[in-house]
Structure formats: structure tokens, C-alpha cells
C-alpha positions as a printed Julia matrix, in Angstrom:
465×3 Matrix{Float64}:
 58.57   -35.37  -81.75
 58.79   -38.7   -79.55
 58.07   -42.21  -81.71
 54.57   -42.62  -79.91
 53.63   -38.96  -80.93
 54.3    -39.82  -84.58
 52.6    -43.37  -84.12
 49.38   -41.85  -82.67
 49.81   -39.27  -85.6
 49.99   -41.86  -88.05
 46.78   -43.46  -87.03
 44.96   -40.72  -86.76
 46.18   -39.85  -90.61
 44.96   -43.36  -91.28
 41.63   -42.57  -90.03
 41.47   -39.64  -92.47
 41.89   -41.81  -95.41
 38.4    -43.27  -94.52
 35.14   -41.8   -95.83
 33.57   -39.68  -93.64
 29.78   -40.62  -92.67
 27.45   -38.92  -90.11
 24.25   -39.89  -88.67
 21.46   -39.25  -86.06
 23.33   -41.18  -83.8
 27.09   -39.19  -84.5
 25.2    -36.06  -83.6
 23.66   -37.31  -80.26
 26.79   -38.77  -79.04
 28.64   -35.35  -79.44
 26.51   -34.14  -76.54
 26.07   -37.64  -74.79
 28.65   -37.52  -71.62
 27.7    -39.79  -68.95
 30.2    -40.58  -65.88
 30.94   -44.09  -67.17
 33.87   -45.56  -67.56
 33.86   -47.01  -70.87
 36.35   -49.55  -72.71
 36.44   -51.93  -69.81
 36.3    -55.77  -71.07
 32.71   -57.56  -70.77
 34.62   -60.81  -71.86
 36.72   -62.6   -69.79
 40.0    -63.19  -71.04
 41.6    -66.3   -69.31
 44.95   -65.82  -68.06
 44.8    -61.83  -68.25
 42.44   -61.18  -65.62
 43.22   -62.68  -62.1
 40.31   -61.55  -59.61
 36.71   -62.71  -61.3
 35.33   -60.64  -58.33
 36.98   -57.09  -58.46
 36.66   -57.68  -62.83
 32.8    -58.61  -62.64
 32.01   -55.71  -60.14
 33.89   -53.09  -62.15
 31.94   -54.12  -65.7
 28.65   -54.29  -63.74
 28.74   -50.28  -62.41
 29.65   -49.57  -65.61
 27.42   -51.42  -67.32
 24.33   -49.94  -64.28
 25.98   -46.07  -64.72
 24.8    -46.23  -68.74
 21.54   -48.32  -68.08
 20.3    -46.32  -65.07
 19.28   -42.78  -64.19
 20.03   -40.43  -64.97
 22.27   -41.79  -68.19
 19.3    -43.91  -69.54
 21.69   -45.61  -72.14
 22.15   -48.53  -74.07
 25.35   -50.79  -73.33
 27.18   -52.01  -75.85
 30.22   -54.6   -76.28
 32.38   -53.61  -79.19
 35.34   -55.53  -80.81
 37.72   -54.86  -83.52
 40.96   -56.15  -84.22
 43.54   -53.05  -83.21
 46.78   -55.18  -85.24
 44.36   -54.73  -88.46
 43.61   -51.08  -87.95
 47.53   -50.39  -87.26
 48.23   -52.16  -90.03
 45.91   -49.44  -92.24
 48.42   -46.84  -91.05
 51.22   -48.86  -92.85
 49.46   -50.02  -95.66
 46.46   -47.53  -96.36
 44.89   -49.69  -99.4
 44.85   -52.69  -97.34
 42.18   -54.95  -97.39
 39.99   -54.84  -94.8
 38.75   -58.66  -95.68
 42.01   -60.22  -96.4
 43.84   -63.12  -94.49
 45.29   -60.34  -92.04
 42.12   -58.92  -90.72
 40.02   -62.31  -90.16
 43.43   -63.53  -87.96
 43.85   -60.32  -86.53
 43.27   -60.55  -82.51
 40.2    -58.91  -81.35
 39.75   -56.1   -78.75
 36.62   -56.03  -76.65
 35.15   -53.76  -74.69
 32.23   -51.97  -73.26
 31.05   -49.04  -74.08
 27.67   -46.49  -73.39
 25.45   -44.75  -76.25
 22.42   -42.65  -76.33
 19.39   -45.39  -76.86
 18.7    -43.77  -80.06
 21.94   -45.4   -81.65
 21.34   -48.77  -82.88
 23.66   -51.81  -83.79
 24.71   -50.37  -86.71
 25.87   -46.88  -85.83
 27.14   -47.21  -82.43
 30.17   -48.96  -83.61
 32.01   -46.66  -85.57
 30.57   -43.52  -83.76
 31.76   -44.57  -80.15
 34.77   -46.17  -81.28
 35.58   -42.8   -83.26
 35.11   -40.49  -80.09
 36.92   -43.32  -77.89
 39.88   -43.18  -79.64
 40.32   -39.81  -80.43
 40.17   -38.99  -76.54
 43.1    -41.49  -76.33
 45.19   -39.78  -79.02
 44.0    -36.3   -77.42
 42.26   -34.92  -80.47
 38.69   -33.82  -81.5
 36.78   -36.55  -82.8
 35.23   -34.05  -85.18
 38.95   -34.21  -87.21
 38.22   -38.3   -87.37
 36.16   -40.01  -89.66
 33.98   -43.04  -88.0
 35.63   -46.49  -88.4
 33.9    -48.89  -91.22
 31.09   -50.44  -89.51
 31.54   -53.84  -91.48
 35.21   -54.18  -89.12
 33.57   -53.74  -85.81
 31.72   -56.48  -84.15
 28.89   -54.87  -81.72
 26.84   -56.72  -79.01
 24.42   -54.97  -76.92
 24.89   -55.83  -73.16
 22.08   -55.87  -70.59
 22.38   -56.65  -66.6
 22.15   -60.0   -64.96
 19.14   -59.12  -62.88
 17.44   -59.08  -66.29
 17.15   -62.74  -66.33
 13.85   -63.95  -64.82
 14.82   -66.83  -62.81
 14.08   -67.27  -59.06
 16.66   -69.77  -58.24
 19.61   -72.02  -59.62
 20.53   -75.62  -58.46
 24.4    -74.89  -58.78
 25.83   -77.94  -57.41
 27.76   -80.7   -56.71
 28.27   -82.65  -59.28
 27.42   -86.26  -58.02
 25.81   -85.04  -55.01
 21.89   -86.22  -55.63
 21.23   -82.79  -57.55
 19.18   -84.73  -59.98
 16.95   -86.39  -56.91
 16.2    -82.61  -55.92
 15.73   -81.65  -59.07
 13.76   -84.03  -60.21
 11.18   -83.81  -56.89
 11.13   -79.66  -56.7
  9.47   -79.99  -60.4
  6.67   -82.21  -59.13
  5.64   -79.41  -56.75
  3.21   -77.61  -58.26
  4.22   -74.22  -57.5
  8.24   -74.72  -59.03
  9.16   -75.31  -62.55
 12.87   -75.39  -64.27
 14.13   -74.41  -67.48
 14.18   -77.55  -69.12
 11.9    -79.53  -67.54
 12.53   -82.34  -64.69
 15.45   -83.98  -65.78
 17.8    -81.82  -68.03
 20.86   -79.56  -67.24
 20.49   -76.09  -68.59
 24.01   -74.96  -70.36
 22.5    -72.08  -71.81
 23.02   -69.28  -69.94
 25.87   -70.26  -67.62
 28.97   -72.49  -68.02
 29.74   -72.79  -71.78
 26.46   -70.8   -72.53
 28.13   -68.12  -70.75
 30.6    -67.82  -73.14
 33.11   -66.19  -70.81
 31.06   -63.0   -70.54
 31.41   -60.91  -67.39
 27.36   -59.38  -68.17
 25.76   -60.93  -70.2
 24.33   -60.11  -73.87
 20.65   -59.61  -74.72
 20.81   -62.21  -77.71
 21.96   -64.69  -74.85
 19.33   -63.4   -72.37
 16.52   -63.84  -75.39
 17.96   -67.4   -76.76
 18.04   -68.6   -73.16
 14.41   -67.49  -72.0
 13.13   -68.78  -75.47
 14.24   -72.3   -74.86
 12.6    -72.88  -71.9
 10.42   -75.62  -71.56
  7.06   -74.85  -69.21
  4.84   -76.98  -67.63
  1.83   -74.97  -68.59
  2.15   -72.32  -71.5
 -0.11   -70.32  -69.61
  1.72   -68.64  -67.12
 -1.2    -67.77  -64.99
 -1.97   -71.2   -65.16
  1.3    -72.39  -64.27
  4.28   -72.57  -62.01
  5.4    -69.31  -60.31
  8.63   -70.14  -59.29
 11.17   -70.88  -62.29
 14.37   -72.35  -61.6
 17.57   -73.7   -63.28
 19.78   -76.76  -62.61
 23.44   -77.01  -63.44
 25.29   -79.29  -60.85
 28.72   -77.99  -62.2
 28.38   -74.12  -61.47
 29.96   -74.55  -58.01
 33.21   -75.31  -59.61
 33.01   -72.17  -62.15
 33.89   -69.13  -60.66
 32.34   -66.86  -63.09
 29.2    -68.22  -63.15
 29.03   -68.26  -59.46
 29.88   -64.81  -59.85
 27.16   -63.96  -62.04
 24.43   -65.5   -60.14
 25.73   -63.38  -57.12
 25.27   -60.09  -59.49
 21.18   -61.59  -59.81
 20.21   -60.1   -56.28
 16.88   -61.49  -56.92
 17.65   -65.13  -57.43
 18.53   -67.7   -54.97
 21.06   -70.39  -55.26
 20.94   -74.4   -53.48
 23.86   -76.71  -53.05
 23.94   -79.94  -52.52
 26.68   -81.55  -50.46
 27.3    -85.21  -49.89
 30.47   -87.05  -48.15
 33.95   -86.31  -50.17
 34.97   -89.57  -50.29
 31.46   -90.8   -51.75
 31.67   -87.99  -54.41
 35.06   -88.64  -55.44
 34.57   -92.38  -55.75
 31.38   -91.51  -58.24
 33.67   -88.66  -60.2
 36.27   -91.47  -60.73
 33.9    -93.92  -61.76
 32.51   -91.82  -64.24
 36.06   -90.42  -65.65
 38.47   -92.74  -65.28
 37.72   -96.25  -63.93
 38.32   -99.37  -66.16
 34.46  -100.76  -66.71
 34.02  -104.38  -67.56
 31.66  -103.69  -70.05
 32.17  -100.11  -71.09
 29.51   -99.82  -73.52
 27.26  -100.9   -70.75
 28.47   -98.74  -68.22
 28.38   -95.26  -70.73
 24.52   -96.5   -71.78
 23.58   -96.48  -68.21
 25.45   -93.51  -67.39
 28.35   -94.42  -64.96
 31.12   -93.95  -67.86
 31.49   -90.55  -69.55
 32.22   -91.75  -73.06
 32.06   -95.08  -74.83
 35.8    -95.38  -75.95
 38.87   -94.89  -73.18
 42.19   -94.26  -74.08
 43.67   -94.53  -70.73
 41.86   -96.17  -67.72
 42.58   -97.49  -64.48
 41.43  -100.15  -62.64
 41.79   -99.3   -59.08
 41.04   -96.29  -57.08
 44.18   -96.27  -55.74
 45.56   -94.59  -58.91
 44.48   -91.07  -57.18
 47.42   -91.54  -54.86
 49.89   -91.71  -57.38
 51.27   -88.5   -58.81
 49.46   -88.67  -62.31
 46.43   -88.22  -61.46
 47.07   -85.46  -58.59
 46.17   -82.54  -60.95
 42.77   -84.1   -61.81
 42.41   -84.72  -58.1
 42.77   -81.43  -57.23
 40.53   -80.16  -59.77
 37.43   -82.17  -58.09
 38.11   -80.53  -54.41
 35.1    -78.29  -53.8
 36.4    -76.44  -50.74
 38.05   -73.31  -52.28
 34.85   -72.79  -54.58
 32.65   -73.19  -51.34
 34.64   -70.89  -49.33
 33.93   -67.92  -51.91
 30.31   -68.74  -52.39
 30.08   -68.71  -48.23
 31.37   -65.06  -48.53
 29.21   -63.68  -51.65
 25.92   -65.55  -50.73
 24.19   -64.62  -47.82
 21.7    -67.3   -46.09
 19.12   -65.51  -47.29
 20.11   -66.58  -51.07
 21.96   -69.53  -50.56
 20.66   -72.95  -48.97
 22.76   -75.93  -48.71
 21.66   -79.37  -47.93
 23.52   -82.32  -47.65
 22.53   -85.65  -49.68
 21.98   -87.38  -46.19
 19.45   -85.07  -45.2
 17.59   -86.03  -48.64
 17.96   -89.63  -47.91
 17.14   -89.9   -44.17
 14.41   -87.03  -44.19
 13.37   -86.68  -47.62
 10.08   -85.18  -46.7
 11.19   -82.62  -43.91
 14.03   -81.66  -46.23
 12.18   -81.03  -49.49
  9.05   -79.21  -47.63
 11.86   -76.77  -46.04
 13.59   -76.31  -49.92
 10.32   -75.45  -51.2
  9.46   -73.1   -48.75
 12.48   -71.28  -48.69
 12.07   -70.72  -52.37
  8.6    -69.01  -51.96
  6.21   -71.68  -52.01
  3.05   -71.27  -49.8
  2.88   -74.76  -49.1
  5.18   -78.04  -48.85
  4.48   -80.91  -50.68
  1.24   -83.32  -50.8
  1.25   -85.97  -48.52
  0.44   -88.41  -51.94
  3.72   -87.44  -53.14
  6.58   -89.95  -53.39
  9.87   -88.63  -53.44
 12.31   -90.59  -55.87
 15.79   -91.13  -55.77
 17.53   -90.7   -59.08
 21.01   -91.65  -60.53
 22.26   -93.61  -58.05
 24.1    -97.2   -57.78
 23.61   -99.73  -55.02
 26.41  -102.18  -55.02
 30.25  -101.84  -55.34
 31.31   -99.34  -58.0
 34.9    -99.63  -57.67
 37.28  -101.28  -55.51
 37.26   -98.55  -52.9
 34.85  -100.39  -50.31
 37.36  -103.64  -50.19
 40.33  -101.76  -49.18
 40.02   -99.98  -45.65
 43.5    -98.8   -45.74
 42.74   -97.03  -49.29
 39.57   -95.57  -47.87
 41.45   -93.94  -44.88
 44.04   -92.81  -46.91
 41.83   -90.95  -49.43
 39.98   -89.42  -46.34
 43.08   -87.94  -45.41
 43.42   -86.42  -48.55
 40.16   -84.91  -48.66
 40.32   -83.6   -44.92
 39.9    -79.97  -46.07
 36.51   -80.77  -47.9
 35.18   -82.63  -44.84
 35.92   -79.28  -42.61
 34.78   -77.09  -45.34
 31.26   -78.99  -45.95
 30.77   -79.23  -42.1
 31.25   -75.73  -42.01
 28.96   -74.86  -44.11
 25.96   -77.32  -43.02
 26.69   -75.53  -39.48
 25.81   -72.35  -41.06
 22.6    -73.77  -42.47
 21.55   -74.89  -38.86
 22.28   -71.13  -37.12
 19.69   -70.14  -40.33
 17.03   -72.4   -38.79
 17.55   -75.69  -40.68
 19.91   -78.05  -38.91
 20.76   -81.17  -40.44
 21.91   -83.6   -37.68
 22.11   -86.7   -39.23
 24.93   -84.53  -41.91
 27.0    -83.09  -39.81
 27.8    -86.69  -37.66
 28.4    -88.23  -41.24
 30.78   -85.54  -41.87
 31.88   -85.32  -38.45
 32.97   -88.97  -38.5
 33.89   -89.28  -42.25
 31.48   -91.86  -42.61
 31.26   -93.03  -46.49
 28.92   -95.35  -48.39
 31.36   -98.11  -47.61
 30.34   -97.84  -43.54
 26.49   -98.81  -45.05
 25.96  -102.33  -46.08
 22.48  -101.45  -47.61
 24.26   -99.5   -50.04
 26.45  -102.58  -51.13
 23.8   -104.48  -52.09
 23.42  -104.61  -55.95
 19.79  -104.01  -56.59
 18.1   -103.37  -59.6
 16.35  -100.27  -59.84
 19.18   -98.35  -58.14
 21.32   -99.93  -60.97
 19.67   -99.52  -64.13
 16.72   -96.43  -63.81
 15.85   -97.38  -67.29
 12.65   -95.04  -67.09
 15.26   -92.22  -65.45
 12.24   -91.82  -62.92
 14.41   -93.42  -60.26
 13.33   -95.09  -57.35
 11.12   -94.47  -54.93
 12.79   -92.88  -51.97
 12.14   -94.8   -48.25
 10.47   -92.09  -45.98
 11.09   -92.32  -42.02
């Protein structure tokens, strides 16, 4: 007998020490044999997977195989500590609640079961059948695993999230203005109102899931804040705003799986965006507490900061600089979203032709009309005047623009695609082609009280025409 065979035989004998239990779920599962892959990861493991798109597609196909005709089952993510189970083989009397069990690394996989199986039954039954198949023994010869040692979570499809669109970025490119103004269209609503960003289902709230859990979706829907508590009287188009999704592949691939959900991206001059990010995360503010209070600094205390944005040209900040680039993500997004589902706006369009741009966005989302002629658009969370030393130094501007050449080219390509889809943004194209930044706009460099503080968080009136 080979060593591997002896280990498997020992594993089966270890199971035989456990108490045999049967249930309606166990009986149903014996005749339940869908042609679906089981054991696939439903949770992303950083460093183990290399291709988000392929893994998400495989998991989605397995999930839909289980949920749709002819199977019509229920999908579950099951987690168990394999190392602890192997320890049970060597030490049959090992405690299931001992320190080794609590610290053991869990293995998670997607499993399919009959609809009649509930969360308290499916774990032991499905894992017993799965492991019996792997060991090439009969499941009836093995008792099920004890349920209290298995984590069980029901899975659902991304398309089960009731969401019409997502503002997915880019951070520091006027997403707050877009969010605030779209919210004030009578047919459009947002999950958390006119200003708050929503992390409940994407980014941190996604919890590395390739497909969401039912609990995640239910919790996300439960925390929504709507304009009108009577759906028939309220807005009909629901959006979510999270401006950093554009830099998080797991989330924008998830949105791509939501075939009825659209995505809006706002781009801007790459140098303008970079200066704003540097000001927020790295700059040495004269009054840090005041900068933090008004949203110009990330935190009220800084362990390390830089007095000049020229620090971005040093080796020390190269990893941080590369992490801010959008071009690699934007190329992927343009591949996985059609222009029917992806609207890319430029900050220059919101700034120079706000009514035309916002009306187009509203109609693209499905609104029956544009904005009321009486509505005055607002510009939120922007800062007039000099933000750092950037605009005082022409040679530094040119050096940073050279570092951003791929950003300029990719942004221009994306905006050009929107022109082909029927919404040309000529001012934006000219700004990108000429590499114009806010340093070239004297009006932006004159301090102004409204743009500097925004105390009431509604922003400043946006000039039109």
C-alpha cells in the first residue's frame, strides 16, 4: 500500500470514530448529483490566485449551475480546518475547541445542495460526500462531519443586488460633485444619500468574495437610505458611490457580473489628481489639524510627510506613485464593459458644460428627462488656490507629466471612445492632448472662501456657460 493510500485509509478511519447522524438533507443529497463543479474557492486568496477574471468566471458558472434550471439548488460556501481534521486522525480524542483547532487555517469552497437543505445540515452532508469522492470510498461508509466544526454561508449571484449604477471613481476627480448633483435629480437615488460613500458590498464590504453571501446582500439593502420610504412615490434609479472601486479589480469584476448594472467613471487631468492625492496623503501641512478638519489631510497625525511634491521623483515614493496610476485598471475596465454599460465623463465636462453633461448622464441612466431648468449645479470638495508647491515650479510640472504619459494616453483613449458612443467631450480631449493642468488656469489658483472650506458640505454654485 502506498503512503498516500495509508493516509487516506487513516483519514476514513478517523471519520468512523465520529457519531453517525442522518437527516432529510442527507437522504436527499444521495440522489442529488448536479453537473456542477464543487469545492471551487468562493473567497479570493491574495497571493494564491493570479487571474481575477478567470477565477470569478469559474465561480460564477458553478454558482449559476447550482441555482438555475434544471438543478434549482442552493449554493453554499463551506469552510473547515483541514489541518485540524488531519490531527484528529493522529489523535482521535483531540478536542474540537482546543487551541490547535482555533488557530488552524480554514479551507473554503463552494458547494451545491438541494433546496431543502438548511445551513445546519448542508455542511456535514456535503463535505462528507465530497471527501468520500476524493478518497474514492462510499459516502455511506463515512459518517458526516460534526456541524459545529464547519463554517456555512449561503451564496447568491451578484445580479441579485438591486442596483442600477455605480459611481466607481476616480477618487479626487469630481466624483463628489457628480454624486451630489445626480442625487438631486427626482428620478435618481443613492444607497446612502447625497454625500456618503458606500463600502457595504464592494471594497472592504466585499470581504474578498468572488460571489456574495446572502447575508452580505441583505445587510447592504437593509442599511440603504432612500429619498422616500414609499417606493412607488420615490426615485426609481438606485445608485451607489464608491470612488476607489476603479483601483480594486475584485470589485469592478464583480460589477461586470451584474449585467443590469451600469458604471460611471469620472476622469480628470492626471497631474491635478496626483497633486490632490499627494496633498491628502503625503504633504506637510502648515496646520495639520485644520487641513484634516476640512478634508485636505488623511489623518490628524503624520509620522512622515514631505514639504514638496518633488518628493514623487525620489526612489522612496516610487511604490506609492505607481499605486496611484489608473491606466492599468482602466484598460481592463474598457475590455470588460461595453459603452452601453460604461459612461466615462471628464471633470472638464462637468466644469465647463455642466447642464449638458449632467442631462446626458441622467438620460443615459434611464431618466425620462434631464434636470429642471431651475436647478443650480454644485461643485463639491474642491480647493481654490495653491495646494502644494507644484504650480510654482514649471520644471517640476514637466517632470511629473513625463511620469504620467501613460495616464494621459489612456485617459484620452477612454474619452475618445465616449465620443464614438455619441457624447463628444471636446474640452476634455483638448485638455488631455495638451497636458493642461490646473496650474495653467489662473482662476483656479486664486484662493476663495467657498471652495476652500465648504463648511456646509454642499459645495459652491457651479458656473454655467
